[in-house]
N, C-alpha and C positions, 0 to 999 in steps of 0.2 A: 745689554743682553749677554751676560757672561755664560760660558759653557762650564757646567759643573764638572769638577774632577771627581770621578767615582772610582779611581784606580785602587783605592784602599779597600773597596768592597767587591770588586769584580776581578775574576781571573786569578784567584789565589790558588796556585798550583801546589798541591801537597806532594805529589810524586810525579816527576817528569820523565816518562819513558814511553817510547812508542814500540810497536811490535818488532821492528828491525833491531832496535837497541837491545831488547830482551833476547832475541835470537842470537845476536852477537855475543852477549854476555854468557849465554848458555853454552855456545860452541867453544868459547874461550875456557870456560870451566871444565868442559869435558876433555879438551885437549891436554889440560894439566893432569888429568887422571889416566888418559890413554894417549900418550904422545905419539904412538905409532899409527893412530887412527886418522885417516884423511876424510873429512866430510865431503859427500857428493850430494847434489841436489835431490836425487831420488832415493837416497839411503833412508831406510826405515827410521833410524835415529834422528836424522834431520827433519823428516816429516813429522815425527812426534814432537820435536822441539817447536816447530812452526805451529802445530796445533795447540800446544800448551801456551805459546806466546799470544795467540789469538784470544784465548780465555783470559789470560792475565791482563791484556790491554782493556778488556771490558771492565775488569775490576778497577784498573787505574782510572778509567773514565768515571766510574761511580764514586771513587774516593775523591777525585777532583771536583765533583759536583757538590760535595758536602758544604763548603763555605757558602756558595751561592744559594743552595737549597735551604740552608739554615737561615740565611738572611731573608729569603722569600717567605719562609714560614713565619718569621718574626713580623715582617711587614704585613702579612695577612692578618695577624692579630690586631694590627693597627687599622685594618680596613683598607690597606693599599694592595691592590692586585693588578696584574698585568692586563691591559686591554686585549680582549679576544678578537678585536677587529670590528669594523662597522660595515653593515650591509648597505649597499647603495639603494637609494630610493628615487622615485620619480613619478612619471605619469604615463598612462597608455590611453590611446583613443580607440574605442570600440565603435565600429560601424554597425548600427543596429537597424533592422527592418522594423518599421512601425506602421500602424494603421489606425483606423478610427475606433477600433474595438477596445484596445487595452494598452496600458503602458508596458514597456519592456524593462526589466530590471537585471543588472549585472551584480550579483551578490558579492559581498566581501568574502575573500577566501578563494575566489576564482583563480585558477592557475593557468598561466600561459607559458609557452616555451620560446626562449630566444636562443637558438642554437641548442647547446647542452644545458643552458641555465634555465631554471624554473623561477618565474616571477609570480607573485601573489598579489591580488588586489587587497587593499586594506580598508576600503569603505565601499558601500553600495553606490552604484551608479544607475540612474533611471532615465530612459527616454520616454517622454510623455506621448500619449496617443495623439496622432496628428490628424486633424479634421481634413476632409477632402480626398480621402483615398490613401492607398498604400504609398509609402515613401521611405526614406531612410533618414537617420539622425546620427550625429556623432556624440558619443558620451566619453568624457574625460574622467579617468578613474586613477586614484593614487595606487602605486605599486611598490613592492619591495622585493629585492633579491635576497631572501632570508638566509639562504645557504651559501652565499658568496660574500665572505667577510674580507673584502679586499677592494682595491681601487681599479680592478681590471675592467669593470664596465663603466667607469666614470667617463662622461662625455658622450655616451651613446645617445643618438638622436635619429629619428625617422626610420627605424628598422622594423620590418614586418615580423610579427610573431605568430605562433600557432596556438590555438586553444588546446589546453590539456583536459580541462573539465568541460562537460557538455552544457552549453548554454544556448537555448533556442534563439533563432533569428539574428545571430551574429554573422555578418558577412566578411569582416576582416578586423584585424587588430594590429595597431602600430604603436611601438614604444616611442614616445616623443621625447622623454628625457630620463636619464639616469645619472646620478651624481651622489657624492657624499660618502662613497665607500672608502674604507681605510684598512690597511693590512694589520694583522695581529702584531702586538708590540713585542719586539725582540728582547732577549734577556738583558743585554747591555743597556738598551734604551730604557727598559723598565727600571733597572737598578739605578741608573743615573737620575731618572725622574724621581725615584723614591728618596734619594739622598737630599734632593731639594726640599722635600717634606720634612725630613729629619732635621735639616738645618734650621728650620723655623722654630723648633723647640716648643711651639705652642700651636694649637689649632685655631687660635684667634688671630686674624689678620690685623696688624697694627700699622705697619709701614707700607709705603708705596711699592718697595721691592718685594715684600711678602705677598702683596696682592698680585703683582706681576707673575711671581713664581707660582702662585695658586692657579692663575689663569691657564698656565701651561698644562695643568692636570686635566683640563677639559679636552676630550678626544678631538674636537674640531679645531683646536688652536695649535698652531705650530710656531708662530712668532709673536712676540709681545714687545712693545716699547711703552714706557711710562714717564710721567712727569708729575711731580708734586707741586703744591702751591698754585693751583689754578684759582681763578676767582669765582668758581662756581658756574662759569659760563662755558662749560665743556672744554674748548680748546684755547681759552683765554687765560693768561697767567699774570699773577701779581704777587702779593705777599700774604696770602691766606693759607697757611699750612692746614692739612687735613682735607683739602680738595684735590683729589687725585684724578688725573686723566690717564686712561689706559687705551692704547691702540693695539688691535689684534688682527691677525690674518691666519688663513688656513694654509694647506700645502701649496707650495709654489707662489705664495702671496695671494691666493684666492680670497675674495671677500666673503665674510660670514653673512648669512642672511639676517634680516631684521629680527626674526624670531630667535636665532642663535645668539645674537648680540644681547637681546633682552633677557634671554635665559641665563647667559653668562653673568650679566650684571646682577640679576636677582640672586644667583648662587653665591657670588662674591660678597654681596651686601649682607647675606645671611651669615657669612663667616667673619665679616669685618667688625672692628670695634665701632660702637654706635655713632661716634661723632665724625666719622669719615664720610665725605660726600664723594661719590664715585661716578665718573662719566666713562662709558665704554664706546670707543670710536673705531671705525675701520682703519687699519694700517695700509696705506696706499703703496703701490709699487712705482718705482722711478726707473724707466729704461735708460741704461747707460750705453751710449754709442761710443765705439772705439774705432779710430782710424790710425793705422800704424804701417810703417814700412820696415821690413827686416832684411838683414843680409843672411842668406842661406849658407850654411857651412858646406864645405866640400863633401861630396858623397851622398848628399841628401837631395831628394826631389822637392821642387818648390811646392807642388800641390800637396805633398804629405806634410810639409812644414806649415803651410797655410792652415790646413785642417787641424793640425795639432795645436797651433796657437789659438784658433777659435774654440777648440774644446777646452783648453786651459782657461780662457776668459769666461766661457759659459759656466764652468764649474765654480770659478771664483766669484762671479756675480750672481750666484744662485740665491734666490729669495729665502730658501730654506736654511742656508748655512752661513750667509754673510754676517759678520759681526762688526760692530762699530757704527759710527755716525757720519763717517766720511769715506768716500772712495778717493784714495790718494793717487795722483797721477804718477808719482815715483814708484808706488807699489805696482801699478800696471806695467810700467817699463821693466821693473825687476822681474815680474811674473813672466812676461814675454821672453825676456832675456834667458830665463832658465829652461825654456822649452827645448827639448832635444832637437837638434838640427838648426837652431838659431845661432848664428855666429855673433851677431849683435843687433841691437835695435837702432835702426838708422834714424827714424823720426817717429814721434807720437804727436799727431796734430789734433786729435780729438780723444778725450777732452783736453782742452788747452789750459785747464786749471783743476785744482781739487774740487770734487763735487760733494756738497753737503747734502745729507739725507734728511736734514731737518729744515723745512721751509718755514721761515719766520717773517712776519710782517707786523706792523703796529697799527692798531685801530683805537682811536680815542685814548691814546696813552697806554694801552694794554697790548702785550705781546700775544699774537695769534700764531699758533704752531700747527703745522701739518707734518706728521711723522711718516717717513717712507722707508721702504727697503728696496735694494736694487734688483733689477732683472737685466739680462743681456739685451741690449738694443741692437742696432745695426753694427755688425762687426766687419770692418773693411780692412783686410790685410793684404798688402802688396809685397812682393819679394824682389830682391836684388841678388845678383851673383856675388860670390865671395871675392 
């Protein structure tokens, strides 16, 4: 899972000058013309120079946007555009009063408010008439936060909402789930992703690496692992090229839904060369426990050092950024040793050996693989005095 180097496409600075640099240059030039003049902060001349510098800086920004803007325009011609973000979706439960006379319907497009966020139902929901007199029924309806293109609402469960549109016989509304939101794609991330497309040199997917690269263009996919030469039995491997297994995960190692996996597989098969057999599998997470003792350098508080070591390990073992197929014990020691306030690593007892992220076993002479990515497990850090 290599990280693409997009440095040749991003941050091409044509003119490097900020406002203070421009002001300093202007004052230096004026002093050569009027040596007897001493600039003061509130002098009219200084104020005018500062005002002109502000305008010039805006021009500098526009000039420096030219390379990236040009590349973005070219990529748009190829149909590659930055993701504008994904709105979270989920379900809401409407408590509906019913009776023997008629069914109660919650129409698609009904708006509810969760704090300052407006959610909209995306399908009709109906509570049937209930024989035996007046009662209530719960109706579960799909919803979307159409104006919230971010992950801010991800994980929302069990929160009461308010009706915005008038719907008769509704006694309460509860948002039961919201997930799947994603932030708009930043310029650097977009350009880095776009370069992976340009590297393929063809829109037809031929190799396992190209298929893995194409999978990352799906907004739901953050991490991908792959293996060629499967036997056609999904995660079993032998000597049959053209059978590709692809393991995928979302943000933080989150599993994709069955529908997302099926949609990704169909999309990749539509782009791939005809004789490739593709299996799309969930990329599982593997919690990495770390138990270590460190010697605290003089002048540092033990609690601060402990927190800093845990923060460093958490960032290193992130499912979104970790690269490689092994968590090396020596790398963990080196990482901890570089944390500010650590004099040295006294012991690292867990893990007691390198941790492979590829789980392999054999069944009837065939290798069966489970591909994983790390997440921080239990981090136990004890401290000793210098």
